[in-house]
N, C-alpha and C positions, 0 to 999 in steps of 0.2 A: 839311120843317123851315122854323119859323120865323124871321124877325128874334127874336123871345124864346125861343124856344130855348137851352137850357143845354147847353154842348157839352162833354161827359162822358160817364164810362160809371156816373154815379151816374144821368142821366136816363134813361139806359133801362133800367136795374135797374130803374126802376117802371115804366114802362110796356111794356118787353119782357123781363121777368125770366128767363125761361126759353129766349132766342135762342141762340145760339151767338157769343162774343166770339171765341172762338178756338179753330180747330181745328187739333192738328197731322196736318201732313197723311200722314206714313207709320205713326205710330200710334192714327190717329182721333181721341185724347183732345180731350175738348170740357172748353172752360171758356165758362160761362154768363155773361150779364151780369149776374147776382143774383154768383155766386159771383168777376168779376172786380173788381166794386166792394168785396163784402165781405171779400176779401181784400184791396184797396187800402186801407179805410179801417181793416182791422186794422194791415197795415205801418206805415202814419200814425201810428195810435198807438203803435207799440212805438217809433217814432224819437223823436216827441214824449220818450215816458217816459227816456229817452234823455240828455233835454234837449238834443236838438238841434231849431234855430228856423229859420223861414224865411230861406234866404240859406246856411244852412250846406251842408257836403256830403257827399255817400257815392259811392259806386262798388260798380259791382258786373262778374263778370267770369265768363259760362256761357258753353254752346254754346249753339244754337237749344233751344229745351225750352220747355212750357207755363207753366213760375213767369217765364219773362223779362220778358214786360210787363206781369203783375200787379206784380212789384218795381217797374218802370218808374212806374206809375202810381202806388206806393205812396211813391214819393219826390216824384210830383209833387202827391199829395193834402197832403204834409208842407208842402210851400214847400222844396224843398229843388233845390239844384242836382245832377244826378246826371250821372256817367260810366260810359256802359258801354263798356268795356275790351275789346279785341278777344280771343278765348280763342285766337288762334293766334300769342299775342305770348309769346317765353322770360321765364324768370323776372324779371331785371334789369329789362326791361322793363315789366312787368305791377309791378313794387314803385317804378319811378320815377314812372310815372302817379299812382299810386295817393296817394304823396308828395308829387310836385309839386301834384297838384289839393287837397292839403288834407283833405283826405274821411277824415271823422272815422270812418265804418262801412263795411265792405266785407263784400260777400256772393257766393258764390263756389259752385261747382260741384265733385264730384270729378274733374269731365275735367280740371280745371286741380293735383290736389293734388301732385302731382309738383313741379309748378314752384312751387306755395306752399311745400312744403319749405324749398328752397331759400335762401328768400327771408323765412324764418320773425322774424330777428331785426329786420330792416328794418318787419314790420308789426306789429312789438310795442307801437307808441304808439298804434295806433289804437284805441278805444271798445269796440268790438266785432267780431266776425269770426263771422260766422252762413253754415254750410254749407248746401245746397241740394240734395234728394234724395241726401243719403247723407254718410259722415260721412270730414271732414277735421281730421286729425290738428292739436291748437290750437283750432279751431272750434267754435261752440254748433249744436244744431241749429235749422235756420230753421225746419222747422213745427212745434218747443213752442216758439221764442220766440212766432211770429205764433198761434198758436191759445191763446194765455192772452190774446190782445188782446180789445179788443170790436170791436165791427162800427158800433158811434156814429161818424156824422162830425166830423172835427175843428173847431171853430168858428170861424169869417172866415178859409177857404179862400183860398188867391192863385194866382193861375196861377203856375206855376217853371219850369225852364228845363233843356232837358239842356247840360253842358258837354263837349264833345265834342274828341278830340284830333286835332289834322293840324298834320302834321311840319312840319319848313320848312329853310330852310338851314341852319341852323346844327346839324343832324343830330341832335338830341334832337327830339320832338313838344311842341306847344303845344297846351294847350286854349285854344276857342273863346270866350271868355266873353261869351254875351249879357249886356242889363241888364233887370233882371227892371220888368215892366211895373206890378205889384203892381195890377194888373186881380184882381177875383173869380173864382176857380177857373169854368170854362163860357163864359168869354166868348172863348175860342178865339184864331185862329194865324190870322193874312194867308192861310199854305198851306192853311188847311180850304176858304176862300172860291173860290180857285184851284182845288183839283181840287174842288171841287162846279161852279163854274158853264165852270171848262172839258174837266175829266173828262166827265161827267155823274154822278157819284159821289153816293148819298144811303144811307137805311139800308135801301134793296134790293139795295145792292152786294154782292159776294163779291168778298173782296180779296187776291190768292196773291203772298205774299210768301215768292221763292227765294232769300233772298241772307242771311248773315247775319246776327241783327238791332241786332247793335253797331253798323253803318257809321250813317251818319247819315241817310238816303234813305230804307232799310228802317223805321228805328227813328219817322222823321216822319212817315213814309206810314202807319204802323199806329196810330200816336197820333189822324191823323187821321182816317182811317177808322172808329176804335172814338165818336170825338168825329160821328161822322156815323151810330152806331148800327150799320154795318155788320158782318158779319163776317170775319174776318181768317185766314185759311187759310195756316200757317207751315209751308215745309217743313224738316226737321230736316237735311239738306242739300244742294244742287242735285245732278239728277240729271235731264238733257234729256228721257228717256221717263215719268220718274216725276212733270214736269212737267206734258206734257200729259196723262198720266193726272189729274193731282190736278183740272187744269182741266175736264174732262171728269166725275170723281167729283163734285165740289160744285160743279159751273155754276157758277166762274169767271165773274166780271164785268172784272172789272181786276185788270191786274195789273202788275208792277214787276221791270224787268229791265237786265243791264247787254249788253252788242254780243257778248260772250265767250257768253253763256247760248243768242243767238241763233245763234251761229256753232254749237255744240254741237247745239241743235236740226234745223239746217238738213241737218248731218251724217249724221244716223238715217237711216238706208235709207226709201225715198222710202213701203214698204208700212208701217215703223212709225209713220211721222207720219200716213198716212190712216187707220191704225187709230183713232185718237182726234178725238173731236167738239169741236170748239172755237167752236163756232158760240155759245156763249155768252159770248164776249169781248166787250164793248164800247168796249176799252179795253186795250191794251198799251203804255206810256210805263215810256221808254230816258233814262239818263242815266250820269254817273258817269264815262263815256268816248267816245273817239272812236265812232264806228261806222263802220266803212265803207261808200262808197258801193254798193258790188256787194250785199252784205251785206242794206243796207235794205231792196232794192229788191227783191231774192225773199221777205222778215218781210212788205212792202206786199205783195206778188202772194199768200203764202198768205194771213197774216191779212185781210189785205183793208186798207183805207185810216181804220184806228184805231188806227196804230202812230204815237204821241206823241212829244216828244223835248223835253226841257229841260237849258239848262244855270244851274248858280248854285251854292253852295255853303256850308259848313257854316257860312261867317259870315253866310251872312242878308243880304247886301248888296243881291241883285240877284237876277234871275229873267227866265232869255231863253224861251220857246217855239217851237216848229214844230209844227203837227198835218201830215199825211201830204200833202195838198192842196197846203199850202205848201212842203214839203217837195221834193213832186214837182219844184216849178217854180221850185226854186231848192237845188238836188242838194247835200248837202255843208253844209249852212248847221244851226246849232244854235237860228237861230231870231234874234224880235225883240223887244227888252225888253219886257216889263208893268209892271213895277215901279218902274223908275227908269230914264232913258236910258245909253246904251250912248256910253261916247266912247274915239276913239282916238286912243292919245297916244304922242308920240315920247320921246326920250331926254331931252330937253329941255323937258320938260310941256308942248308945245304939240301940239295937238290937229290930226291928220293930214286930208290929203284922202279924199272917196268914195275907197275901194279900197286906199289905201296898207295895210301893216302899221305896229302900233307896239302899245303895253299898253292891252289893255281894263281899261279905268275904269268902274266904276258911278256915277253924279251926277245928284243929290246921292241919296245912301246911304240904302236905304228901312230899316234898322236899323242903330243904329252897336254896334262889339262892339271888341273887344279881345283880344290873346292873353295868356292867365294867364302871368304871371311874367315878361314878353318886351316893355317898353314900346319898345322899337330896331323889330324888327318888326311892331308895330302902329300905329308913326307910320310907317315905310316904304311900310305900305299903302295912306298916305292923303296927298291931296294937301293941299295947302291952303285949296283950294274945297273940302273936304269929301270929294270924289269920291274914291273907294278901288277896290283891286284886289284880286284872286286870282294874279295873277301871271302869268297867259296873253298870251300873243301871236294876235291876228286883224287881220282887217280885215270893213267892213261894205261892203256896196255898193250900189248905185241905190237898190234898194227898202227899206232897212234894216237887211236880214236881216245875221245875224252868221257869221263861219267862223272858226275858232279853227287857227292853224298851229302852234304853236310855246309853247311854256310858258319865262318866261322864269327860273326855279328850279331847269329841268332836272326837274321833278319827270317821274316814270314811271308812268302810269298802265296796269296790269297786269291783264288781267278785273276791271278795276273798283275795284279796289287801291289807293289812292295811296300810291308807293313814293319815300323820296326818298334818293337816290344819298349825300347826303352819309355818312349814318348808318354804310352800307356802305363806305365809302369809310374812315371812322375806323375800320372793326374792321380790313379785310386793311389800312391803312396801318403797321398792328403785328405782320404776322405777319415774321421774320425773311429773308426769304427775297424781301422785298416792297422794291424803292426806290421809285414812286411806283406810283400808279394813276388809274383814273377809272372812275367805273361811270355806265351809260349806257343808255337805253331803245333797243331795235331793235329792228325789224318781227318780229310772231309773229301767226300766220296765223288764230289759235283768240283771242289773249288781245287783242288790238291790239300790246302791247309786250311784249319779256319783260326781264329786267337783265342786263347782260353787265358785264361787269369788263376796264378795257385797263391790264395790267400792264406794266408796269418794270420785271425782276427783278435783281436785283442780283447777275445771273451770266447772262447770255444762255447758258450755256452748262445752263440748271437749266431752261430753259423748253419744255416738252410738257404730256402729258397725264397725266403722274404728279402734276406741280405744280399742274394745272390740279383734281385732283380733290381735292389737298390745302387747297387755297385753300378752295376750295369749303365743304369737310366743315368748315374753318374757322370760315368763316363762319358756317353753321350752329349750329355750337357758343355760337353766343351771341346769333343773331337770329333771328328769325321766319326760317323755308323763303322767305318771299315775298318777302322784302325781299334774299337773296341770289342773285349770280349764278348762270345758266344753263347759262355758258360763260364761257369766259376766251382773251381773245387777247392774243397777246405784242408788245410793240415793243421795239426796243432805246433809246427814248425818245421822253417820250408831247410835244406841240405845247404847249409854256409860251411866254408873255414873259418878256423876261431880269428884271420886277418879280416874276415867279412864279405872274403869273396861269394858270391853264389853260385854252385856248383848245378848251374842248370842245366847242363847234357844228361846230370842223373833223372831230374826228371821229366825230361824231353827224350829220356828212352825208353820209359815206365810207357808212355802210351805211342810210340813208333816200335813195342816191340813184336816181332814175326817179320818186319818190315827190314827190304833189300838196302834202305837207305832211310838218310832220316827229314827227307824233303820228298 
């Protein structure tokens, strides 16, 4: 790759048209670079024929499937903001994101047909609704619409952006809206250079994406590997042994994981783990959730010193990175900042001394962002000097390495999935037998954290297994299961200040007692 290389699939469609751009790990289905570019061009032509212009918005919701990344690139070619919606969300949650984002077009697979039927009226405002890979009542067939369009590229294409949703303390997800650069399509992104320089990625790489593509990291990293002309191997769903088989079968060189996946692979029987040849791996990068020190030690011992870690957010305001050598010398760190400085700030917005805890800020921010339709949340994320935060608590050691110790907004990360407890609390509060409720993250050896509800019932005589099951079922009727408590504890009273403020930290400390951090 040279500085003059235009970084998008069309470049590789010209150079290596028959090379696999996408391989579905389970089915073996292949999408070549020529097919990817043609599909993206057709889709961009479709969007433009509907009157969508650069800066307009579309959304798509589906499981990992061969059409997912071509749809993303089609939106990108058309210069649109695009939102990949979690396929695990319930009907109301899905409809809210479509409405809040201002999307004009929705693409979905039959996997979501039942949920979409529940909110048919709330989707009636859309310009178009397309079903991908099968029929959905009220949706037009995607394949027919795209197949009728030309593969000619649109003129004057510019770099577009994803607007992915990250929840907040108000309980409703908020779209993280980056600004458009206006750069011509193929100009690349800062992340492209990072993965090329730090991870040794290039057009010879084979990248394994074992997680759902609607998450920010899998989506963005798959995008970057396509920019570099690499092959992206997508797992339809994660399975520990199947992941090792994919590494061997496709000679995977790079992969991105969350710590839960490490745990699942390490729990396989020794003979199962040793059955697969993982020597092709040159880089195993992880992020999204804290990795327990013993787990990471074992992964480095197994894979070798090729385990990389980073700390960043959908907001794109900073990037902290650590390789295996640095981590072994600073166990527990998430790394040192690369894009901009890290500052640890107290509640009075003053920097604290080295080694002291405070809120982690990046500054000056590498990228300005806003939370769509939430100016207050946007403002709360920035200091007057331009430094910005993701809301995490941490400290920096004398060598400049960052350690995360807690989350200011009480966010729970379970298996790499961000869960904001306010949304769950809002649901449980409405149950007639609940007087008060706090939802917190508690330790889980597999997932890092799991969701627990601590409930003050209207009558303590109701407390017990029956009410616990009732509350969990009540929650699952309205929210994705990952947001719902896996267990419920009962208290006669929750620790609240006379003003009504809940001292959630006191509850959390009870469950995390004896651990070095509260995440």
